[in-house]
N, C-alpha and C positions, 0 to 999 in steps of 0.2 A: 495431602492431595495438592498437586501442583502440575503446571504445564511448563515444560522447558521451552525457552526461546527457540531452541534448535528445531523443534517440530514445526514452528511457523516459518523459520528460515528455510528449511528444506522444502516446504510447500511453495514458498516464494521462488526458490531456485528452480523448481520444476516449471513454474509459470514463465520463467525467462530463460530457460535452458538453451534456447536457440540463439540467444544473444551472446555470442562469443566474447564481445568486448568487455562485458561485465566481469568475466573470469580471466581476462588476459591482462597481465602486467609485465612491463619490460624489466628484464634483468632480475627476475625473482623465480625461485623454484615453484613447482606446482603446489607444494604444501604451503609455501609463503603466500602464494596467490589466493589460496582458499582461505587462509587466515584473514587476509585483507578483504576478500569478498564477504566473509561472515561479519567482519567488523562493520563494513558499510551496511550490510543488511540489518544489523542491530539498530543502526541509526534510522533506517527506514521503518523499522518496527516501532520505535518511539514516536515517529511522526505519524504513523498509521493509527496508533492508539489515540494520539491527540485529535486526529481528524474524526475518529469514531465518536469520541466523547463530545467533541464540538457539535456533531451532527445529531446526536440523540442523547437521551438520558438512560444509559444502560442500567439493568437491575443489579449489576455488580461493579465494583471499583476496578477498572482496568489499570489504574495506577498502583494497584496493590501487587507489586512485583519486587524482586530482589535483583539488583544489577549485579551484585557479587556472585550470586548463584545462577544468574541468567535464567530466571524462571518466574512465572507468575505464581503467586501464593494461593492459587485456587485452580480448579480444573476448568479450562475453557472447553466449551462444546465444539463439536466438529464445525458447526455453522459459524461460530465466532472465529475459529481458526481460519476458515475460508474467507470470511469478510476481511479480517486483518491482513492476510496474505495478499488479497486482491488490492487492498489499500496500499500495501507496501509496493506493489507493482505500479500503482498510480503515482506514488511518490517518486519512484525510480524514473518513470517516463517523463514526469514533470521536470526532472533535472535536465533531460535531453531537450525539452522544449526551451528551457533557458539558454542552452547552447545554440539552438537554432536561431533564437532571437539575436543573440550576440553575433552569430555568423552573418545574419542578414544586415545588421548595423555596420559591421566591418567591411562589407562589400561595397564597392563603388558601382555606379550604374554601368560603367564599361565592363567591370568584372561580371556583372549579372547578364550582360549581353553575350559574353563568351561562355558563361556557365550558368545555366538557369535551373536551380534545384527546386523551383516552385512546386512542381508536381510531387516531389518527394516530401516537401514540407507540408503540403496540403494533405497528403495521405497520412503522414504522421500525426498532424493536428486532428484530423478526423478520427483516427484510431484512439488518440488520447481522450477526445471528447466522448467517444463511445464508452471507453473504460470508466470515465467519470460518471456518465449517466447510469451505467450498470451498477456502480458502487452506490450512488444515491438511492437507487431503487432497492438494492439489497439492505442498506441501512434502514430505510423506511420500513421495509417488511420486517426486519429484525426488531425494530423498536416497537412494533405493534403486537408482538407475541411474547409469551413467557419464554425466557431463554432455556429453561429445562424441559418444559412440556411441549413447546411449540404451539400451544393453544393461544387463540386471540385474547388479548387483554380486553377486559370489559370495564366500563365505567359503572361504579356503584352509585346509582342515583339516590339511594336511600341516605347517603351521607350528605347530600346537598340540602341546603335550607331553601324554603319556598320564597 
């Protein structure tokens, strides 16, 4: 039983399919561009796993994967695949946020008077904030239920000392 990285990568690609820049590379064939896009997506996958594990204590070890085989050594649930692919999307957009900050720093006040991308920046940062908030909520909900049954986790008070 295993889950290939490719299933998460394909989910991620569907979430950003309208962003042509991710799939466009200069002077490379379409096949080479897809190889580069998949390679970048794998890096986002690793960062998404780290984020998930940092935010909660999953019932399963998400670091139990084979880089050589490009697969998890267990079956991820559909919910887990959705959360990780959403976190991959967050990682991807976070990269663009860094570019926006660098762009803002490199512009002089006179440049900003001629070209003011403030509205686009605000729209982008608002979108990223919403993505992050949705991911925090999904992780919180995920952490409170059994990963296989979806039933709420309960505290066994009989194990507590008085």
